[in-house]
C-alpha positions in Angstrom: 51.2 -40.0 22.2 50.0 -39.0 25.9 46.8 -37.7 27.6 48.5 -34.3 27.2 49.3 -34.5 23.6 45.9 -35.8 22.6 44.0 -32.9 24.7 46.0 -30.7 22.7 45.1 -31.9 19.3 41.7 -32.2 19.9 41.2 -28.6 21.5 43.4 -27.1 18.1 41.2 -29.1 16.1 37.9 -27.7 17.9 39.2 -24.0 18.5 35.2 -23.3 20.2 36.5 -25.6 23.1 38.0 -24.5 25.7 41.0 -26.6 26.3 39.8 -27.2 29.5 36.2 -28.8 28.6 38.4 -30.8 26.4 40.2 -32.2 29.2 37.4 -32.7 31.0 35.7 -34.5 28.2 39.4 -37.0 27.5 39.1 -37.3 31.3 35.4 -38.7 31.3 35.8 -41.1 28.6 38.6 -42.7 30.2 36.9 -42.8 33.5 34.0 -44.3 32.2 35.9 -47.2 30.2 37.9 -48.0 33.0 34.7 -48.2 35.2 33.2 -51.1 32.6 36.3 -53.0 32.4 36.4 -52.8 36.7 32.8 -54.3 36.4 33.8 -56.8 34.0 32.1 -54.9 31.1 33.5 -55.0 27.2 33.9 -51.8 25.5 33.4 -51.9 22.4 33.8 -48.2 20.4 33.1 -49.1 16.8 35.9 -48.6 13.6 38.4 -48.8 17.0 38.4 -51.4 18.8 37.4 -53.2 22.1 38.6 -53.3 25.4 37.9 -56.2 27.8 38.9 -57.8 30.8 40.8 -61.3 31.0 41.7 -63.6 34.0 44.9 -64.2 34.7 45.0 -67.3 37.1 47.6 -67.7 40.1 50.9 -69.1 39.1 54.3 -70.0 40.4 56.8 -67.7 38.7 60.5 -66.7 39.1 62.3 -63.7 40.2 64.6 -63.0 37.3 67.3 -61.4 39.7 67.6 -64.1 42.5 66.0 -66.7 40.3 63.8 -67.7 43.4 60.5 -69.1 42.8 57.8 -66.7 43.9 54.0 -67.2 43.9 51.8 -65.1 41.5 48.4 -64.1 42.5 45.4 -64.7 40.0 44.9 -61.3 38.6 42.5 -59.5 35.5 44.3 -57.7 33.0 42.7 -55.0 30.3 43.2 -56.2 26.7 42.7 -54.3 23.3 41.5 -56.0 20.3 41.9 -53.2 17.3 38.9 -52.8 15.1 38.7 -54.1 11.3 38.8 -50.7 10.4 41.5 -49.5 12.5 43.3 -52.5 11.0 42.6 -51.6 7.5 44.1 -47.7 8.2 46.9 -49.0 9.6 48.1 -51.7 6.6 46.8 -49.1 3.5 49.4 -49.6 0.8 51.1 -52.7 2.8 51.3 -56.2 1.4 49.4 -58.1 3.4 51.1 -61.7 4.7 49.5 -64.8 4.6 47.3 -65.8 7.3 46.8 -61.7 8.1 43.3 -61.9 6.3 40.6 -60.9 8.3 38.3 -64.0 7.4 37.1 -64.1 11.3 35.3 -61.5 11.4 
C-alpha cells in the first residue's frame, strides 16, 4: 500500500472527512515521526510497533559492479520493530515455529 492508497482508504472509512483533510493528517503524522527520528527520539505506537534510529559505523565496502573497495561513511538508519499485538494479528491461525515465541516481551 502506498500513501495515496492509505489516504483513500481512510477517507472511505470516514465519509464525514474531506480527502484533503485526511491527506493533511497522514502527512502531519509521518512528518512528526520523521522529525522525532531526526532528533534521535524513539516513536512508539502501541499495538503497532516502534520506530527508532540505529547507528551504522563507517566501514570498507565493495562496489559490486567493479569489485573496487570503497569507504562507506557512518550513518543513521531508521529501524522498525513490530508490536506484539501486530505480530499476533499477522500470525492468527498459523503454527508458531520453535523460537518464535514472544517470551522476551
